[in-house]
C-alpha angles and dihedrals in degrees: 000000000000091000090051088051091048093049091047092050093049091048089046093052094044090052093048089053095047092048092050090049089050089050090056090046095053104030102022125115105283093180090249135056111265094181118112091000125131137166128217132186119248132202111275117235101157098200138090089261089052089053091051091049091053089050089055090051092048090052090049095050092047088065088072110099090216090064122081101178141343131203130195113218146153096215132044132194104271094025102061097119121181101316097137129160138193114235132183133204121235114307085014088268094147132025129205134175112228136185108244125224118185111206145132126259094278099067100098093044092048093051093033096235110172115242111221091189142357122000140289100263117306115271093189095058121090116259095258093056093043090050088067093055129092133182124213134185127242094267093054092049087054094048089053092055100256109145094205135013092246089059094059095055113109092008117126130234134183139204132237113286088359120124096188118098121224124204121226107237100180146350122227132202114258123266140179103279100191113345141324091264086086137043119254109273129212105277124213120187121205124194112252087223089065094057107020092218122128140152112170147047111212106203126193109203123207117258109272140061108008096192091053092047094049091050092050088048091048091050094051092043090055088053094050098039112014094170096048118088119243103234118162140164129195115231089237088063094047093051092048091055089056090064101041092125093050091047092052088050090050092050092047091048091051093050093046092051092051089050091048093049092047090055090047090051089051090050091050090049091049091050090048090050093048093048091052091050093049090050100044091112091049094050089048093051092046089048093053091046087059103261115167126235090254093050089048091050 
């Protein structure tokens, strides 16, 4: 029975640790606000005309009262992959490898990623000027030798084998790029107008009924793109998929704990029954001598 108690205690403690870790994974600070956030695939027309068409669609969808903001991008947190790029500070003094995110100027506002300095591109600039801007996160700024986010604003950087210089328009706070399995990498945003490559709309819904908001979005999307499928996924679901292995371990630990506690309960019940059987004569004698039920118990 002692071994059963010990095993049950170890399993109970392990399950508690795993549950707390999963709570951190699912509800911890990601560096962006994942609530009321969904992504949907958009038709691909990787050209300057296609980017402008997506901007028209975005403006039309923004008319819906259920939508707070929309961003067009090629990459999403949790789906960044291995798109890395070598970048160099001015005069190629320092080199850093950054995770690339291709997006429009609304990415930070949609995800609610705090800006530490500057701004997330410049929507008011013409496309040619905006093409020559990049945005980096705090870790990328530190890797390039900048002592503060403000120091990086306006500075230029270049890429490997590239002769063009890009101006740093803004520096954002760090955030969880994929999952908490990995450390936050340096992040480099490139304007989608520069590459004309995109895959997703990220849509932030207004707080309220999610089902009503999704139905309104679906109806408007069918008007704008009747032939394009309406495929979407909430950010909570995407994050949960990143931790499938941990969720399976948590469920297995919970089941093992319940089974172990049940076995311990059976052991205790058996000891009590044995004790009662061994003391039947004593109980009978005490009963004859006038012991109350409370005293017998």
